[in-house]
N, C-alpha and C positions, 0 to 999 in steps of 0.2 A: 237633821235630815241627812240620810245616807243615800247617795247616788253613785254607783260605780260607773266611771267613764274611762274610755281609752285615753292614753296620754295625749294623742293628737287632737282629741276633741275638747280638751280643757279650755283653750283660748276662745273657741266659738261658743262653747256651752256655758261658760262662766256667767255671762250676762243673763242668760235664761235662768240659771240657778238662783242668781241674786233676785231677779224679778219673781221667781217662784217662791223664794223665801219671804219676800215682802208680802205677797198675796196669800201666803200660807199653803202653798202647794207642796205636798210631800210625796206624792206618787209619781212615777215616771209618766203615766198616762196624762196627768194634769200638766206636767212640764211639756209634753208633746202638744197639748192644746195651746200652751203659751207660744210654742214655736210658730203655729199658724197665725197667731195674733201679732207676733212681734218679728216679722221678717221671713216667713217661710220655714222650710224644714232644714235641719242640719243632718246630713247623711251620717255624720260621725256618731250621732246618738242612736241610730238604728242598729239593732242587733242582727248579726248574721244567723240565719236559720241553719242549724248544724246539718240538715239534710241536703243543703245546697253545696255542691262540691265541684271540683274539677274532675269530670268523669273520664275514664280511660276505656276505650273499646278496641279490641275485645278485652274483657276483664281477666282472661287467662288464655294462654296459648301454648300448645305442645309442638315443638319443632320436629318431633318424630325421631327416627333413627338416622344418624349421619355417620358415614365412614370416618373413623378417627383420622385426623389430619386434614379433612376436607371441611368446607363451610356449607352451612345450610342455605336454603333460599332465605331471603330477607323477609321480615314480617313488619307490616306497618301497623302502628297503634295510633288511634286518633284521640286527641284530648279535646273535650268540649267543656267550655266554661258555663256551668249552670248557676253561677253566682250572679246576682244583679249588679255587680261592679267588676271592673277590670282586675285581673290577677297578674302578678309578676312571678314567673317561674324562676326559682333560684337554683335548682339542681335537678339533674336526671341521673340516677345511679342504679347500679345492680351490684349486689355483694359477690355473686359468683362471676369470676372472670371469663368463663366460657361463653357468656352472653355479652355482647358489646354493642354500643351505639354506632350505627353507620352514618346516619345523618338526621337532621331535624329541621322542620320549618318553624318550630316554636322559638320565640324570642327568649334568650336566656339572660337573666339579670337586667339587661337594658331592654326596655320595651315591655309590652304587656299583651295579654289576651283579653279582648273585649268581651262583655257579656254576650253569651250565645256564640262566641267566636270559637273557632277550632284551629288546631295545628296538628302536625303529624310527627311521629318519632319512628325511625326505622331501626330495627334490631336484627342482629344475626347471631347464630349459634355455631361454635366450633370448639373442638378439643382434640388433643392428641392421645388422651387416655380413654380407654374403653370402659365407660360407666354411665350411670344415670345422673342427671343434674337437675337442680331446681333452685329458683331464686325469685325475688320480687323485683319488678321494675318499680322504682320509687320516684315520684314526681313531687318535689318540694316546691311550695309556692306560698306567696303572701297575698292577702287581700288588700283592699285600698286603705285599710286601717293599720296595716303592718302586722296583722296576726298571722302566724305561721301555721300551715297545714301540710299534710302529705296524702297523696292518692297513690294506690298501688295496683299492680296487675301481677298475676302469677305466671311465671315462665318455667317451662320444663323442656328437657330434651335428653336424648341418649346417644352416645357414640359407641361404635362397635368396630372391631377389626373386620376386614373382608372375610377372613376365615370363619369368624363367628356368625357372620350373616349368611354364609353358605352360597350355593349356586344361585339362589334367588337374586342376589345382588348383581350377578353377572348375566342374568337372563336377557338383558337388553342387547347384548352383543350378538351380531349375526353369526349363524353357524355356517361353516365352510365344508 
């Protein structure tokens, strides 16, 4: 009988597997039936639906054009746990250094986001070089079984010098 189980589930699932072997149960569904007969369910045996994720909203954001050396307005990204168990956020990263984390309400490493729970990440964009930038906001997390996942959002922005933006950038100044 072959049954793949996460490492954390072995201690709880082993009695069920032994009972299953004694009664000739070979399919996961039959073992699940035994769970109900012998002490309820074991969440460690349940598989995570791959469509259930830690969602990021918005999924992409363009910070627009910012004058080189200045900082954009900050943008808030909301994480929503669409997984039926708590998740632990292990890292918040961006490969391009022109984008940076300002603050977060998300518990990092210690603590978790409950099912249907939310938290926010605040990002800013700035650069001293006049060019276009793009990167991914990556949120690494683990589910209650210790399986690792990553959710991403696309970030982009452009920096330009005042002379390349032209008079339009200065149009907010009062004329005398």
